Steps between C-alpha positions, in 0.01 A plus 500: 500500500738789563219724601441296810841583637558796742819596313303554176261731686797678660668562165188640340419716804856639481441590132181681593682694775744643238224624270384863487163406637640289782279465807579403859691168546191313621294619201783401257500150659119467458522615143770245422280224650208605280718509192625150567158365611653371822285347772636412843390253761546616860559281806688495828860377507366176651242470218215477746240587232623239253491231768123540534422562132448879526641727227556877505584652158590848386418582141610837351236667282503805278361731765614332819537157663258213559549297812334159493444258791410145403385257770525119501137445393529747214352811664665812363534859634637770268594853596623775270739774615653791320852645462770409749240369741512186291819396681313443830254222574147641529331487841209293359737211428724557806194457725408160347843342526615661828469190712688288243803723461502596870666833449775372267572731206400393154771497240506416125532125457753360261340361184456128463763347272464252218872420523561119493738532794238682711235238404735214595577670834131534568432131420788393724378718791147369459636143515673578831185663635306183406761285681471716814122451495521126430731430795354757742241257651766231539739739670226592751414134559870427560478119448731485195817714513521485121214753477714752689801423281308560180331812642847637584629414150213695342575805717871468430442480124279806521772697678760384249282591195432846648862559590621394154262741324509782753658753259223454246174499695309761695687577821191578714352159427833336585528685832146398593599133457848505650420542870205248505716244324779553749254458787372177351854366463581592862191307614545190288877464546518401869220241461668345195833486686343322795314256274830399335683475832228301671493245220881462518503481880234230508683290241834549678368411844391163374865425429625601845570268793193409703619696801493818290137467391364671813718803439405495133132503589554802722669681211214418266244631749689824523523540123127413470418789732717735289321374191156565648603863569634540147179348356285744701702799370467374142122463523478857630694615193274302265198668661651848466431786263863473387449151358173602334691788338733248337215302353320813386795668333620184325163477331571829322704521181844655556532840343825620342696782653514839329694502170522118498362331194593132568642259758811325353455166684778317318751779573396499865558123518852532352588784736386300800719208401797733456450621855485142615820413316679798656394390847628147435841637387526692829422199718849355529581137589357507851184716510335560836133451581407862425668484158317180407170650615566805277577264213173320557305830476682601182434157353128525569488834328677367195281193485172691535617757244566216257148365571355841424693543178383389154807281443391152398639162405709227656774737611255702708360183653850371582592834660188500717556136610867568582405817683243313704754224588750761622226693682387182675857438625533855623154478660594187694819678612298796620251267676795342684634845599159612629459168683812557702378848594157378602641211698734731687223754569264227620744335746633823644161557663418135559582360846532126436866425436396190303337721236813715476712190459283361222491842333876509502526160330241605239680828438821302433315302234384824336864596464568173324212568264634841412849369431361232270296751308790743468707236328223442244454869409788547251380222272140629514619848416709377203194317357287815537766719337526269202122496449490884537763538231302275266188703581676827421630361169150380414 
C-alpha cells in the first residue's frame, strides 16, 4: 500500500506545510502519518530486536502516538505520547530493551515485501543457512574434507546472492552481513587450500621414485602442521559472535531498500552474464593467472545469479551445467596456482633439502596441470556462451 512508503508521507506533509494552517515540520509529518494510517516498526540497523522475536511499533493516533513493545511470549507494553514527543521512544520501553540494543539507535525498519523476487531471495538465503548448519559439525570434526567444501559453497552462494541484489535490499542489513562473511571466508580458505594440496601431494608422492619418499614424507608433515594451525583458526571463527551473526541475520527476511518495490532477479542474471562476457572478451589469447582467477569469480557470480533467477527450462539447466563445467576447470587451475605458492612457502622455511627437491618436482607438475586446463577453457566457454544465448532467447 502506498501509505506504507516514506515518500507518500513526505508528499502529504509537504502539502500540509503549504496550507494556511501549517504547523511545525514535525507536526506536519505526524499529521501525514495519521492521515495515511501508517505504522512503523523500529529496530537497530543490525535488526537485534527481530533476531530475538521482539517488536517495537509506533502507531500514530488522532491525539498523539502509541508506542507498542511486543515480547516473544506475547507480553505487550503500550505507551501513549502527545505531539512531537511521539517521534522519540518512551523511557518505559527504552528501559526494557536497553540490554538488547546495547546503545544502538533505533530506526524505522523497512516494511516486509510480498514481491516474488524478495521471497525467492529469502528462500535461497534460508537454504544456504541450512547448508551452513548441516555441515558445521562435520567441519569441526574435520574427518571428511567435503564438509568444508560444501560449507564454503554455501557461504559463497550467500555472498553472491547478496552482492547480486545489493541495490535492492536494505543497506544496513547487508553491511551487518558483509564483514562476518568475509571473516568466515578468510578462515575457511586456507584450510580448504591445504586439504586440496595435501590430497594431491600424497597421491603424487606415491608415483615418485623410492628414494624420494623420505623427502615427500617430510613435506607432508610440514603441510599437516600448517593444516592444524588453519583448522584451529577456523574453529575459533566458528565459535565467534561474528559467525553467530551470520546465522542470525540469514534467518530474517530481507527487507527492500527505500523506494524499491521489487527485485528484478531475471534482469540481474542477464546483467551478470553480460559482465562475464565482457571479461572474457578482454582476456586475450594468453591470459595470466590473475586474469583467469578474475574470470572464475565473474563466472561464479553469473552462475549463482542464474540460480537465483526465475528462468526455467532446459536452456537454464544447460547454462548452469556448462557454467559449472567451466567453473570446475578454472577452480582446478586456481588450485594448481595456490599449490605452487604453498609449496614454495613451505620449503623456504623447511631445512631438509629433500623436501625442497620433492616440492620442486611437484610444483612442476602443477604447471603441467595448469597448461592442460588452459587449453580446455576456450571450448568450455563456447559451450557456455551457446547455452546462454539459448537461455536469453527463451
